[in-house]
C-alpha positions, 0 to 999 in steps of 0.5 A, a space after each residue: 880290180 878289173 885287168 883290161 888287156 887290149 891289142 898292142 898299140 902302135 902310132 899311127 903315123 900315116 901320111 897325111 895326104 889330105 890337110 885335116 882340119 878339127 874345129 871344136 865346140 866345146 870351149 870358146 875358139 881363139 886365133 892362137 893357143 892361150 896355152 899358160 906356160 911358154 910355147 915351144 917348138 914342135 918336136 919332128 914326128 922322126 923324133 918319136 919312136 917308129 912303129 916297127 921299133 915295136 911296142 910292148 903290151 899294156 902295162 895299166 890296171 883299170 879300177 873296177 870300183 872308181 870313186 872319183 871327182 873332178 878338180 880343175 885349175 883356178 876353180 878348185 885350186 891353183 886359184 891364184 898364179 902367183 902361188 908357188 910349188 910349195 903352197 900349191 902342194 899344200 892345197 892339192 894335200 889338203 884336197 886329197 885328205 878331204 878325198 880320202 875323207 869322202 871316201 874317193 880314190 880317183 881324181 879327174 885333173 882338168 886342164 883347160 878352164 875358160 879357154 886358158 891351159 893349165 899344162 905345159 908340153 916343155 920337156 924340162 920341170 916348170 917352177 909351177 905346173 898344177 897339172 903335174 903337181 895334182 898328179 904327184 900329190 894325188 900319187 902321194 896321197 894314195 889317189 889315183 890320177 887320170 888327166 884330161 886331154 881337150 883336143 880342141 884346145 890342144 889344136 886351136 892354133 893349128 886348124 889347117 895345113 900339111 902339118 896338122 897331123 904331124 902337130 897332133 902327134 907331137 904334142 899328144 906325145 909330149 903330153 903323155 910323157 909329161 903327165 904320167 898317170 893312170 890314164 888320159 881321157 880325151 875330151 873336145 874331139 867333135 868336128 865343127 861344120 862351118 865357114 872354116 871347115 868348108 874351106 879346108 875342105 875344099 882346099 884338101 878334101 874335095 871329092 869325098 863330099 863335106 859330110 864324109 870328110 867331117 866324119 874322117 877328120 874327127 875320127 882321123 883325129 881321134 884314133 891319132 890321139 889314142 894310139 900316140 898315148 897307147 905307143 907313147 907310154 904302155 903304163 898310161 890307158 887312153 880314154 874318152 869322155 862321151 858328153 853327148 848320146 851318140 844319137 837318138 832313137 828318133 834320128 837312128 833306130 838303133 840310138 837310144 830312147 833319149 832326147 838329146 839336144 846335141 847328137 854325137 853323130 849328127 851335130 858332132 860329126 862324131 861317130 862315138 859308137 863306132 870309137 868304142 866298137 873299133 877298140 880305140 880306147 881302154 875305157 870310157 867315161 860318160 857324162 849322165 846329165 839327167 836325173 833318174 825322172 829326167 824327160 829328155 835325158 832319163 839317167 836309166 836310158 842314158 847308161 843303159 844304151 852305153 853301158 850294152 856297148 861298152 859290155 859287148 866290147 869288154 871296155 869299162 864304163 865310168 859314169 859321171 854324175 853331174 852332182 852340181 845341180 843337186 838341190 837346184 831347180 833341175 828336173 829331179 835334182 831337188 832330192 837328196 837321194 838322186 845320187 844313191 838312186 843313180 849309183 843303185 842303177 848304175 850297179 846293174 850294168 855289166 860294164 859298169 867300173 865306177 863313178 865320177 862326181 862332176 863338181 869336188 866343190 859341190 861334194 864339200 858344200 854337202 847339199 842336202 847332206 848329200 856328200 854325207 849320204 854319199 860316204 855311207 853308200 860307200 861304208 856299205 851303211 845304206 838300205 838300197 832296198 828302200 832307197 826308191 821309196 819316198 814319202 808315202 802318207 797313208 793317213 791322213 789322205 787329204 792335205 787339207 779337210 776339216 774333221 769333227 775327230 778330236 785327234 789326227 792320225 798320222 802314218 806312212 813310210 819313207 826311204 830309211 836312209 834318210 830323216 822324216 821330221 814331224 814339225 821339225 823333230 825327227 821320227 823313227 820307223 817302227 819295227 814294221 817299217 812305218 811310222 804311226 802316231 795320233 795328234 790331238 786337234 784344237 777346235 778350229 784350224 791345226 797345221 802340221 808339217 812333215 818333210 822327207 827328202 825334197 818332199 814336204 807335206 802341209 796339213 791344214 786340218 780344221 776340227 769342228 767339235 761335233 759330239 754326235 756324228 751321226 745316226 743308223 741310216 736305218 732310222 735317219 730322218 726322213 724315213 718312216 718305219 711301218 712295223 708290226 707290233 713287237 717289232 725290234 727297232 735298233 737305235 744306232 748312233 755314233 758319238 765320241 767315246 766317253 759320251 752319254 748318249 741315250 734315244 727317246 720314242 712315243 714317251 720312252 728312253 731308251 738307253 744306248 751303250 758304246 760298243 766294243 765291237 766294230 762294224 767294217 764300215 767304222 773308222 777304227 782309228 777314230 774318236 768316235 764310237 757306235 752306241 746301240 739300243 733296242 727299243 721294242 714296239 708296242 703290241 699291236 692293236 687289232 683293226 687299228 694304227 698306233 703312230 709312235 712319232 719320231 726317233 730322237 737320239 741326244 748325245 753330251 760330252 765335255 760340256 757339249 750336247 747335241 739332238 738328232 731326229 730320226 725317223 718316225 714309227 708307225 705299228 700296223 694294225 694287228 689282224 684278226 688271230 689267225 685260225 690254225 689249219 689241220 693238214 689232211 693226211 692223204 696217205 700214209 708216208 710210210 707204206 705209200 709210194 714215192 710222188 703219191 700226194 701226202 697231205 693238204 691245206 685248204 688255202 685261205 684265199 680265193 684266186 677271184 681276190 687281187 693281191 700285191 706280190 714282192 718279186 724277187 728280182 735275181 738269185 740269192 736275194 737278201 732277206 732280212 727280218 720283219 721283226 728288225 729294222 735295221 740293215 743287217 741280215 740273220 740266219 733267221 731268213 735264207 735268201 731266194 731265188 729269182 721270181 720268188 713271190 711273196 704277199 706284200 704287206 707294208 713299206 718300212 724305209 727302204 724295204 717291203 715287208 711281206 705277211 710272212 715276216 720277211 723284209 726285202 730290200 725294194 731295190 732287190 725286188 718289185 711290186 707286182 699285182 696278180 691273183 691270189 694263189 688258191 692252189 699250189 702243189 708241191 711235188 717232191 721229185 727226187 732227193 739224190 747227190 751229184 757232182 759233190 753237192 747233195 739236192 732236192 729237186 721239187 716242183 710248185 705250180 707257183 713260185 711261192 717263197 720259203 724259208 730255210 732255217 737251221 734248228 740245234 745252234 747256240 747263238 749270243 747277242 752282240 751289237 749286230 743282232 741275237 744271232 752271232 753263233 757260239 756253238 755250231 751243234 745243229 741237228 736239223 734244217 727246217 724248210 718252211 713254204 708259203 702258199 702250197 696247199 699240197 705235198 707229196 710223199 719224200 723219195 728214199 734219202 738213201 743217196 742223200 750225203 748230208 741229211 739221214 732223213 726227212 719228214 713233213 709237218 705243219 707250222 702256224 705263223 702270224 699268216 697262217 698254217 703252212 707246211 714244213 720239211 724237216 731235215 734230219 743232218 747226218 752228222 749233227 753239227 757237220 754242215 757246209 750251207 744251202 742255196 736254192 735256184 729254179 732250173 731251166 725246166 722250171 724245177 726248184 733245187 735246193 743244194 747241199 754241198 756235201 762235207 768233205 775231208 779234202 779241198 780238192 774240187 772245193 770253191 772257196 771265196 776270200 774277201 780280204 776286207 776293206 779296199 774299195 768297199 764303200 765307194 769306187 773312189 774311196 779306199 778303205 785302208 781299214 785300222 791304222 796302226 803299226 801296220 796298215 789293216 787292209 795290207 796285212 790282210 791282203 798279204 794273208 789273202 793271197 797266202 792263203 789263196 796260194 796255199 788253198 790252190 795247192 791243196 787242190 781248191 778253186 780259189 776265187 779271191 775278190 780284188 777288193 784292192 783294186 775294184 769297188 766291190 760293196 762290202 755288203 754285197 760280197 757275200 754273193 760271190 759265194 
């Protein structure tokens, strides 16, 4: 409970030097007072206690957890004017029994309805006084009563004349004496700018300005009424209800960020802000008409502005929620969670001391189950952590679509305080806080409906049975694969799980098996599986091409079958066998000094020839195995730095194939004609370690290609090729150079922390004999990686990070996976089940990033959740 200690109240009995007039806008005006009860003669002001008699300190307690609703005579009770006292008492007892069942502890009693008063100013007992009866019944039922005093109606028959203030004092005094309750709430206190008020101003207040007179009049009436209540009974708190914002910020910079159609200060000539600042009242009720999402009167803006003001002056704020809008088309009020959201927001306001629900009738109706939910809230059975969550569907991502899948996956999350229905049946959240299930799809249109709170999703999913969804892009129709003899072509297709799939080419049938492994681009939640098979093209024929025809893929499932036509395949003519060349050893590597020519090889070409080169366009250009035809990189070939030259052999699909057996994407390279290289000297300038990386610095006459490959590892074959590492036990690194005619002796490896030693030898491959540098690792199986770049001086630097037992200074690139990896417009959630894979891996990546940074590493986490980063290009960031 919050104790409100206010200054000692005193009656305002100042002489009415000017005739005051109050014209009020809320209810319709009438020429005579319309009280239901017989009007009694006005009491003389002299009958009231004198200010000089002294008034004791306040003796009331204001609640810190008000749970109230409003009841109105002729609407909620006392609907029959002939109703006797016993019937009224029974009716009210039933109402307050409902109050207790809902969890309410306070009632706000209106005294005027449709311009008709349901209160009395008489000193004696009335046969039937609905306001007094409501107060008595509330106390008997343990409900705290507050009563509304409508100043406009109270003074409707006394708009001018010297007796106006005296009449106000007398009537408020008698009202407070008659209705002994917890608090009196002043309402309908605006001044109105009209002919009547202007006439009164001209007769009694001219000279101060008409607008000033209106402000003074409104404040005089308000302050007088509040102080009479305080002086009449110090156990009754005086408050008022705020019907409109003081001012919008567009009208006054210190106003609220709202767009209220009526502003108390500018339209009602009532400075409600100063009423609080001047301590006229003990508490405030605030009408919050707008929903949480209201454009004109957003709940948080309305309550936040008044909350800050009341908190500053230590005045309790009670929020009036207009629950009569629930379930209507009024903006934001269509959802059953609206009240709970408002209550959660209000709780964050320091001066907030409780809530009032404007319509008791709507509480009884329980629209959208809102009253039942409100009771759960009062009983602390609501999870406020999920309250602002609406139905969020992760899958399917479109409401209407056509699919070839046999099932549709439904996954999402919702506010656990409210049920979710799938085709009319309630579904539950799993332990991960989501729901997940699959539904079989019939051939044709399938309709599903999911509803939660005020949101409903209707899915129209059309299924078209398609046994064979597609074949691999590397072998797709329209492509021409030109390959060397013995090349392995991987046939890939996506077909229904459990289908029979095979391929044919050149009269050969290739069985295709369903793979259990999946690639990053595969849809895990799918009725389809990847099928693969390998076809090895015939050996090449010297001087003769072989046209093998087109690849055909067949699939059958449950009586349905499909065929797809793929790429055409041509086998290159086999060249004349390469004669092995012997290197000429110029000097003894053991006895010669560093930098001397060690050995030479005769060139097989003359500079008078013109050849076509494949030129790498950028550093870290991806290189594929020329003996395969898929899009999967392998460790057989290393990346090339920008400017590297390889002799062109043929075009196969979207790739250029080089004489050295490399395959480079046409998009990552360019074809250039140039003279053949007949002399290309390689000079080893230095070997050492700097900045945490060992290096070998080379100078080449021409930027010919090379390849780096580890030796000594153990591999196994999977769907994506033969080079999946099963045991990293590398002992050496082989670096093979293309079109190099001489090499120099090697400097000492004493200061190279990755390699123990090195030596030159030669190797003969399909396109000739080449120099090969064999580097021995200092420790088998301990190797971080390699890269190659040309520096500004034109030197080729081979870099090898030094393995360390600390992360300090190490750069680590984290690819969380999934996200925007396929296209800028399509978000890939990964596998969907109890959780969403992308959400899990992102959370793990962020935690890993935090721990790596704490260990001193320089971490680059790819923002795959918000930026488009093509999956196959992500390794380049490392």
